N, C-alpha and C positions, 0 to 999 in steps of 0.2 A: 574343346572335348577332344580334337581328334589325337592331341598327345596322349591320351588315356588309352588309346586303342593297343590291343594285342592283339595275336591271332585268333583267339575264341572271340574277341569284340566284333571283328570283321562279319560274323553270322548276324550278329544284332543290327550293324549297319544295313545288311543285306534286307532285315526285316524292316527296317525303318524305311528303306526304300520301296518294298514292295506296297507298304501301306500308302505312301506317296503315288507311287505308279496307279495302284486301285483308285484312290481319288482322283486322279489325273482322267483315269479312263472314263469314270461316272462323270466328269464333269463335260469331256468331250462328247462322250456317247448320248447324254440327254440334250445336247445340242438346244433347241428351242423349245424344249419340255419345261418351261420354267413354272414353278411351282408358285409364285409368288406376284401378284398382279403390279405389284411397285417395279418388278424388273423391267417390264415394258415400258413403264414410265420413264425410268432412268435412260432407256435407251432412246425414246421417244424425245426427250428432252434434249439431247444432243442433237438427233436429227432434224428437229426443228430450228434449232440454231445455225445449223447448215444451211437448208432448205430455205428458211423464212427470214435468218439474222433476228429471231425474235428468241426470249428466251421464256421457256414455259417450263417451271419448276417441277420436279418429279412428284412431288409429294400434294400435288394439287396447289396449294397456296406458298408451300415452300417447298425448298429443294437443298441437293447439296452437290455445289458443284464439282468437287474432286472425283466422287464415283461414276456424277454423270458423263464428265470431260471425258474422264478415263476409260470406263466400262464402253460409253457411246463410241467412242474413236478406235477403240479394240472392233469391236462388233462391226461397225462400218468398214474399215479396213482388211480385217481377218474372218468374220463372221462370230457368231454369240457362242459356239462351242469354243472358241480360245477366251471369250469374257469371262466365262464361267470357271475355265482354267486359271486365269489371273486371280479370282476371288478364292478360289480354292487354295492358290499359293499364299494368298494373305492369311488365309485360316492356318494352314499348315504352319507359317513362319509366326504368326502369334502363339500359336502353342510352345514353341521354341522358347520365344522371349519370354512368356511366362513362368516356364519351367525356371530358366536361369535367373529369374527375377526374384523365386520363393523356393528355391531349391539349390544345391551344389551341383556343380558339372558332373553327371557321372551317365555314361552311354546305356547302361542298363536301365536306370532310373527314368531316364528319358523315354525309351523303348517302351517301358511301362506305362508311361504316365500320358504317350502319346496314343497308347493303345486302347487306355482307359477312357479318353475323351471320345476317341475315334470309334469306339464301339456303340455308343451313344449314337441311334439310326439318326435322330431329327437332328441333332447338333452335327454330324458327319454332314449328312444329304442335303441340308437346308444350305449349308455353307458351299456347294457345288453350283449352286444358282449364281445368275449374274446379278448380284444384289450389295447394298452398301455396308451390311453389316459387317463382314468379315474385313473390308479396308479400314473401317472404324476399328475393331477389335485389334487390329496390328498396329495402329498410331496410338490406342489406349495403352497397350502393352509396352509399347516403346517408352512413352511417356513416363509409366509407373517404373520402369526398369531406372529410366535416370532419376526419376525423382529421387527414389531409393539411392541411387549413386551421388545425390544432391547436387548433380548436374542441372541446375533451376534453368538454364537457358536452351538447353535441349529438351528437358522435359516441359516448357511452355510450349515449345514449337510443336510437338509430337501431340500434346493437348489439344493444342489448335487445330491440329491437322485432323484431330477426331472429331472435334466439333463440326467442322467444316464437312466431314462425311458423312456425319450421324449425329444430329443437334441434340437428341435425348441423353447422350454419353454426359452432358454437361452436369445431370444429376449426380454423376459418380465423381468427376473430375474435382470439382471445388471442394466439396467434403473431405475426401481423401487427401487432396493437399493440406488443409487445415488439420486433419487428423495428425499427418503425418510430422507437422510442424508442432503440435500440441504433446504427442507421445515422446520426442526426442528432445523437448523442452528447448525449443530454439525459437520458441513464437516471439519472443522479445529481443533475445539474442541477435536473430537471424530476419527481422520484422520487415528490413528493405527487401531481402531476398523473396519473403511472402509476397509484397506487394508487389515486385518485379514480377513473378509468376501468374498472380493473379491477372495483372495488367496486359503482360503479353499474350497469354493465352487469350483473354478477352478481346484484345485487339486484331490481332491477326486472324482471329474466328472470324469476327464481324466483319473483314475485309472480305471473306468470300461469300458474304451475306449481301454484300451492296446490291447485286441482281433481285435478290427476293424484296429488300426495301423497296430498291425501285419500282417494281412492279405492283407494289402497294401503297405507292404515294408516301413513302417513309413512314407508315403507320405499323403498329401492331396486330392490325385487324386480321392479319393473315394466321394468327394464332387460333383463332376461333376456338378456345377453352374456356370451359364453364368456370364459373367462378373469377376468371380474370379478364374475358371479355363478355359483350354482351348476348353470346350466344348460349342458347339453354340445350343446343343439340348434341347429341354423341358422336357427330359426324367427326369430330377430331382426332378420334382414334378409331374409327371405324367399328365399334361394339355395340353392344344391347344398347337399351335405356339406362340413362345413368342413374342407377338404382340398386342399392346391396343387394336385394333379393335376387336382380338378373345377373350382378357382377359375381356374386361370389360361387354360384355353382360352377361356371363356368373357369374361374380362377383355380378353383379345386382340381377340377378334370383337367385344365391345360397341366398344370404341374404334376400330376400323375401321368399324363403321357408323357411329357418329356423327360421327366426321371426315369420311366420305363415300368413296364407292367409286372416285371417280375423283382427286379431289382428297388423298387419302391419300398417292398416288404423289409429287405435286409435293411435299407437305408434307415427306414422307421425305428426298427430293432436298436441299431446302432444309435441312434440319437435318444431313444427310452432308457438304455442300460448305461449311457456313456456321456451324459447330457453335462456333466461337470468339467471333464477332462475337453470337450469340445467348445464350451463357450470360456474358457481361462483365455482372459484377454491382456494378459501381461506383455506378450511382443508385439511388436509391431505389426508382423505378418498376420498374427491372428485378427487384430484388429482391422486391419485392411478387407481381409476375406470377410470377416462378418458385415463390415460396412456396405461391401459391394453386394452380398446376400440380402440383406435387409432394406438396404435403397432399392434395389431392383425388383424384389416383390412387393414393396409398397406402393411402388410406382405401378406395377402391372396389376394390382388388384383393381384399379380403376380403369384398364384398358386389357383386359383379358382376351387378346385377341391372337397374333401371330405369336407363335413358339420363338421364332428367332429375337423377339424383343427380351426375352428371358436366356437368351445365350448365356451373358455373365452368370446368371445365378447358378446353372447346372456346371458351368467351367469352375466356378469357383467354390461350389459345392464339394467338386472331386478335388479341387487343390486341398480344400481341409481335410476330407478324407485321407488323401495321399500323405498331407503331414503327420496325421495321428495312429494310423493303422498300420499293421505288417502287411507284407506282400501277399500272404495269403487271403485277407479279407478283398483287398484290391481284385485277387485273382477271381473271386467268386463273383463279384459285380461284373467284370468283364464277362464270364462266362453267361451270365443272367442277361446281362444286355445284349450279346450276341444270340441268345437263344430266342429272344423276342423279335429277331430278324426273320426267323424263319416259322416259327410257331409263337400264336399269341391266342388270346382269349377276348371277350367283352363280356360285360358285368351289366351293360345297359343296352335296352332295345331302344335306341332314339329314331323318332320318325321325322322326317325333314320334309320342309315345304315342298322340293322338288328334288330331283335325283341328277340334273344337268350338271355336269361337271364345271360346266363354264359360269356359272351361277354361284353365287354365295349360298353356302349351305345354313339355312335358317331352319335351327331345330322347333318344332311344334310342342312334342311331348316326349317323354323319358320313362321306361318302365325297369325293373330290375329283372334280368333274364341273362343265365350264365350260357356262353357258348363259345368254344374252339374256333378260332378261325385262322387263316394263312395269315405269317408273319409280315412286319411291315416291308422289309426288301422283298416280299415274293408279291405282295401287292404293288409295290413301286413297279415290277417288271411287267406286271397284267395289266397296270391302269392304262388307260387311253391317253394319249398324250394332249397336253395342256396346250400345247402350240396353236392349235385351231382356234382358241378362244380369243386371242388378241391380235390373229395375225392380219387381221382385216383394217386394224388401226395405224398397220405400216404403210398403207398405201398402196403406190405402185413398187413397193419394194415387199410386198406380201410374199410373193414366190422365194425369192431371197431368204425371206426370214424362216417359211416353211421348209427350205431344201437345205438350211443351215449353211447358205452362202453366204457372203461379204456382203454386208446391205449396200454398199457404193453400188452404184450403177454406171453402165458404160457410158461415155461421154456422145 
């Protein structure tokens, strides 16, 4: 990319750097104000290993060793702000890898693509947390890049690291590999390569889950998934009752929230008037994009909880729009996204069981009522810190956690 730089392009490079600096500032300044409860579990998994030589998976019954050990050690040595920054660097890097996977290298197009993704408040801010999703997204992006280059060994390694960082990404990996081989008509010609990438991805991935199997007596009981294990509880995804009447309204509302309160109307219009062009599945890129969108949404409808789970959906939706539409449409989406940072609206008056910021917000009822409200960024600035909610779980490290200091203690 740097070879294409001219004097005029240095201004674009400066803008890209400013986006990175702003994301880095948010990551560092938010410190222990982590908005995802799993963030604290990731750190505690490493600390428990250090203090008690016992592996406690960050996700209750299962965990992800790479983020747990990487982010936990960084927070231990340098503090939570730096572990936040590392996650943002992974997120930022994944955007670049996805760009060169689907588009030709061009400094202006990369800047616009980067701005499009970073203009989405939830996509941008959630990935400044200490969390495993941006790490998994980076490894997945690299795996996809090398898959399209037909470097199946490197693709296998990166896909395996993806699963080790976030297990649910396996629902994307295996179908996309199969789709690539079928589309390029190499299913039979390179069948050995297909077996290699499947087996190597699975083998390396399972190695990192040995501690999880060990803590569960080498059974699959830790999955706790309805229809697969004997559990009939919704606890495996932390959502409402496993009933469509409870799941679908949450699903629709979460999609609306993530896409954006303003840009969602433009995107709906785009799909209504250009559906034939958008669903053209002649190219491998188009098939990969739609596979990601459909699989992610199909999975999410049964677990409509955290917005980070559908990060792949919104990212690949933007890739789809960036592929098909002229720059003026992209500009409008970016403007609409940024507008919701400062001024937004609600069309539902939702009554919650409690207003405690440290408790899960359980909706009791909702009625239609339109009102203008401060935007998402304004709410973020004015919202009390979540640091106090989980600080006590750090025991003798509580003060270090609250003060954004390294979690290690003096000897």
